[in-house]
C-alpha positions in Angstrom: -15.9 -5.3 21.3 -13.4 -2.8 22.4 -9.8 -3.4 21.3 -7.3 -3.7 24.4 -4.9 -0.8 24.8 -1.8 -1.1 22.4 1.5 0.4 23.4 3.4 2.4 20.7 6.6 0.4 21.4 6.9 -0.5 17.6 7.7 3.0 17.0 11.2 2.6 18.7 11.9 0.1 15.8 9.9 1.3 13.1 9.5 5.1 12.6 8.4 5.0 9.0 6.0 2.3 8.0 4.6 1.8 4.5 1.7 -0.4 3.9 1.1 -2.0 0.3 -1.1 -4.2 -1.5 -3.6 -4.4 -4.6 -6.7 -2.3 -5.0 -9.3 -3.3 -2.1 -7.0 -5.0 0.1 -7.5 -2.5 2.9 -4.1 -0.7 3.1 -5.6 2.7 3.7 -8.0 1.8 6.4 -5.2 -0.3 8.1 -2.8 2.6 7.9 -5.2 4.9 9.6 -6.0 2.4 12.4 -2.3 1.8 12.9 -1.5 5.5 13.0 -4.1 5.7 15.8 -2.3 3.0 17.9 1.2 4.6 17.4 0.2 8.3 17.5 1.6 8.6 14.0 1.3 11.1 11.2 -0.5 9.8 8.1 0.8 10.0 4.5 -2.0 8.8 2.2 -2.1 8.5 -1.5 -4.3 11.3 -3.1 -6.6 8.6 -4.7 -9.8 10.8 -4.3 -8.1 13.7 -6.0 -7.0 12.1 -9.2 -9.4 13.4 -11.9 -8.6 10.5 -14.2 -9.0 7.6 -12.1 -12.6 6.8 -12.8 -12.1 7.3 -16.5 -9.0 4.8 -16.3 -11.2 2.0 -14.7 -14.0 2.8 -17.1 -12.1 3.2 -20.5 -8.6 1.4 -19.6 -5.4 2.5 -21.5 -7.1 5.6 -23.0 -6.6 7.5 -19.4 -3.8 5.4 -18.2 -1.0 7.9 -18.7 -2.6 11.1 -17.1 -3.8 8.9 -14.2 -0.3 7.7 -13.6 1.4 11.1 -14.1 -1.1 12.5 -11.5 0.0 9.8 -8.9 3.6 10.2 -9.7 3.7 14.0 -9.2 1.6 13.7 -6.1 3.8 11.3 -4.6 7.0 13.2 -5.5 5.5 16.4 -3.8 4.6 14.3 -0.7 8.2 12.9 -0.4 9.7 16.4 -0.9 7.3 17.7 1.8 8.3 14.8 4.2 11.9 15.6 3.7 11.4 19.3 4.4 9.5 18.5 7.6 11.9 16.1 8.9 10.8 12.6 8.1 12.2 11.1 11.3 10.9 13.5 13.8 8.0 11.5 14.4 6.3 8.0 13.4 4.8 8.2 10.1 2.5 5.7 8.4 2.0 5.5 4.5 -0.7 3.7 2.5 1.8 3.3 -0.4 5.4 2.7 -1.2 6.9 5.1 -3.8 9.2 2.6 -5.4 6.3 0.4 -6.4 5.1 3.3 -8.7 6.8 1.5 -11.6 4.7 -1.5 -11.1 1.6 0.4 -12.1 3.6 2.0 -15.0 4.6 -1.3 -16.3 1.1 -2.8 -15.8 -1.0 0.0 -17.5 1.2 2.0 -20.0 2.0 0.9 -23.6 5.7 1.0 -24.6 6.0 4.6 -25.8 4.0 6.0 -22.8 6.5 4.1 -20.5 9.4 5.4 -22.1 7.9 8.9 -21.3 7.1 7.8 -17.7 10.8 6.6 -17.4 12.3 9.9 -18.7 10.0 12.1 -16.3 10.9 9.9 -13.4 14.7 10.5 -14.2 14.1 14.2 -14.5 12.3 14.4 -11.3 15.2 12.8 -9.4 13.0 11.7 -6.5 15.1 9.9 -3.7 12.5 8.3 -1.5 13.3 7.4 2.0 13.4 3.6 2.7 10.7 2.6 5.2 11.9 0.9 8.2 9.2 -1.6 7.8 6.8 -2.5 4.7 3.7 -4.4 5.4 2.5 -6.1 2.2 -1.1 -7.1 2.3 -1.9 -10.2 0.1 -5.4 -11.3 -0.7 -7.1 -13.5 -3.3 -8.9 -12.0 -6.3 -12.3 -13.2 -5.0 -11.5 -11.4 -1.7 -10.6 -8.1 -3.4 -13.6 -8.1 -5.5 -16.0 -8.7 -2.4 -14.0 -5.9 -0.4 -14.5 -3.6 -3.5 -18.1 -4.4 -3.7 -18.7 -3.5 -0.1 -16.5 -0.4 -0.3 -18.6 0.9 -3.2 -16.5 3.9 -4.2 -17.3 5.5 -7.4 -14.6 3.9 -9.6 -14.7 0.5 -7.7 -17.5 -0.7 -9.8 -15.3 -0.7 -13.0 -12.5 -2.7 -11.6 -12.6 -6.2 -13.1 -11.1 -9.6 -12.4 -8.9 -9.5 -15.2 -7.3 -6.3 -14.0 -7.1 -7.6 -10.4 -5.5 -10.8 -11.6 -2.7 -9.0 -13.4 -2.3 -6.6 -10.4 -1.9 -9.2 -7.9 0.6 -11.1 -10.1 2.5 -7.7 -10.6 2.6 -7.3 -6.7 3.7 -10.8 -6.0 6.7 -10.5 -8.5 7.6 -7.0 -7.0 7.9 -8.2 -3.4 9.5 -11.4 -4.4 12.5 -9.2 -5.3 12.1 -6.7 -2.6 15.3 -6.3 -0.5 15.4 -2.7 0.3 14.5 -3.4 4.0 12.3 -5.3 6.5 9.1 -6.8 4.9 6.1 -8.2 6.6 3.9 -10.5 4.2 0.2 -10.7 5.5 -2.1 -13.1 4.3 -5.3 -10.8 4.4 -7.8 -13.0 2.7 -9.4 -14.4 5.7 -8.6 -11.8 8.2 -10.0 -8.2 8.9 -7.7 -6.3 10.9 -9.5 -3.1 10.4 -13.1 -4.1 11.7 -12.0 -7.2 13.8 -10.2 -6.3 17.0 -8.7 -9.7 17.6 -7.2 -9.9 14.0 -5.7 -6.3 14.6 -4.4 -7.1 18.0 -2.6 -10.2 16.5 -1.3 -8.3 13.5 -0.2 -5.5 15.7 1.9 -7.8 17.9 3.6 -9.3 14.7 4.4 -5.7 13.6 6.0 -5.1 17.0 8.1 -8.2 16.6 9.3 -7.5 12.9 12.4 -5.2 13.1 14.4 -6.9 10.2 14.4 -9.4 7.3 11.3 -10.9 5.6 8.6 -12.5 7.6 5.2 -14.0 6.8 2.0 -13.6 8.9 -0.7 -16.2 8.1 -2.9 -16.6 11.2 -5.5 -18.6 9.1 -3.0 -21.3 8.3 -1.9 -21.3 11.8 -5.3 -22.1 13.2 -5.6 -25.0 10.9 -2.3 -26.4 11.9 
């Protein structure tokens, strides 16, 4: 099945879109597909480049601090590069939101490590731009585990249910209080906007309509109504 042409009209309302959600939910793949529809530049988290990530998932807290610091510095560098290249010169799609970095720090670091992290963040004085739209992909832990099994990245095999439960809870708390800008919350447990063209078109139309406030997209519930 070929997807019907999608016009980039959403770019007029959303010039910087950030896609967020827990590990395995599909944010990077969706960012790439959405960037194709909007002829947008991609800003991707440097996951594969983090040399501490596999050790973190394998050993837990022993590698939490260096893994966190690698991501912090990489994200700060990307934001500075964006500012120097004029963030608003084109549409940009990112697979992460900088301000949720603290979510992972609080989840993975011990109290002394968290203090050090906070001192470093303060010294970096990063002033990240606020996205014109944040897309928060939600999914059940069971769905995340299934997707991680299919993705089969080197470190995915070490991600366990307990960690995903804590992570999804952390994301729910973070976005419950999020009010920096427009937010689209997507129930991604039962849809596949990356590989299913109908799901993608439906989500894309919702993105086009979302220009302010907090919105929920749950096509599975609507189909049962």
